[in-house]
C-alpha positions as CSV (number, residue, x, y, z in Angstrom):
1,M,-29.7,49.6,16.5
2,P,-28.2,50.0,13.0
3,V,-30.0,48.5,10.0
4,L,-27.9,46.6,7.6
5,S,-28.1,47.4,3.9
6,I,-28.9,44.9,1.2
7,G,-25.2,44.9,0.1
8,A,-24.2,43.9,3.6
9,W,-26.7,41.1,3.8
10,L,-25.5,39.8,0.4
11,R,-21.9,39.8,1.6
12,I,-22.9,38.0,4.8
13,G,-24.9,35.5,2.7
14,A,-22.0,35.0,0.3
15,A,-19.5,34.4,3.1
16,L,-21.9,31.8,4.7
17,A,-22.3,30.1,1.3
18,V,-18.5,29.9,0.9
19,L,-18.1,28.4,4.4
20,A,-20.8,25.9,3.7
21,V,-19.2,24.8,0.4
22,L,-15.8,24.5,2.1
23,G,-17.2,22.5,4.9
24,W,-19.1,20.2,2.5
25,S,-16.0,19.7,0.3
26,H,-13.9,18.8,3.4
27,V,-16.4,16.3,4.6
28,A,-16.7,14.7,1.1
29,A,-12.9,14.5,0.8
30,Y,-12.6,12.9,4.3
31,R,-15.3,10.3,3.4
32,A,-13.6,9.5,0.1
33,G,-10.2,9.0,1.8
34,K,-11.7,6.9,4.5
35,N,-13.5,4.7,2.0
36,A,-10.3,4.3,0.0
37,V,-8.4,3.2,3.0
38,L,-11.1,0.8,4.1
39,D,-11.3,-0.7,0.6
40,R,-7.5,-1.2,0.5
41,L,-7.4,-2.8,4.0
42,K,-10.3,-5.1,3.1
43,D,-8.3,-6.5,0.2
44,D,-5.1,-6.9,2.2
45,R,-4.8,-10.2,4.0
46,I,-2.0,-11.9,5.7
47,T,-1.1,-15.2,4.2
48,I,0.7,-17.7,6.4
49,L,3.0,-20.1,4.5
50,K,4.6,-23.3,5.7
51,D,7.1,-24.8,3.3
52,G,5.7,-22.6,0.5
53,R,2.1,-23.8,1.1
54,R,-0.8,-21.7,2.2
55,I,-2.1,-22.8,5.5
56,D,-5.0,-20.4,5.9
57,E,-7.7,-23.1,6.5
58,E,-5.5,-24.9,8.9
59,V,-4.8,-21.7,10.8
60,L,-8.5,-20.8,11.0
61,R,-9.4,-24.2,12.5
62,A,-6.3,-24.4,14.8
63,D,-6.3,-23.9,18.5
64,D,-3.4,-22.2,20.4
65,S,-1.2,-25.3,20.6
66,A,-1.7,-26.2,17.0
67,L,-0.8,-22.6,16.0
68,C,2.4,-22.8,18.0
69,G,3.3,-26.0,16.2
70,M,2.6,-24.5,12.8
71,L,4.7,-21.5,13.6
72,G,7.7,-23.5,14.9
73,G,6.9,-23.6,18.6
74,C,6.0,-21.1,21.3
75,L,7.5,-20.3,24.7
76,Q,5.4,-21.8,27.4
77,D,4.2,-19.4,30.2
78,D,5.4,-20.2,33.7
79,E,2.4,-21.6,35.5
80,P,2.1,-20.8,39.2
81,D,2.5,-23.9,41.5
């Protein structure tokens, strides 16, 4: 079995170090991008307006039929006889 010289071990170690740094940088970039998207989505909210007035609180408290009324009516599902 051939014995590797010190220079070969140094090249192998350097290659492994480069791979480790590249892997770490990709993981860090992925996490930073993910956190940026999550922060942006956290700040974006849908605001429902009726006659130019916010109805967020009404919407949060409303049941299905009240929501249909707020949004201008909904189609009724055909119920089986």
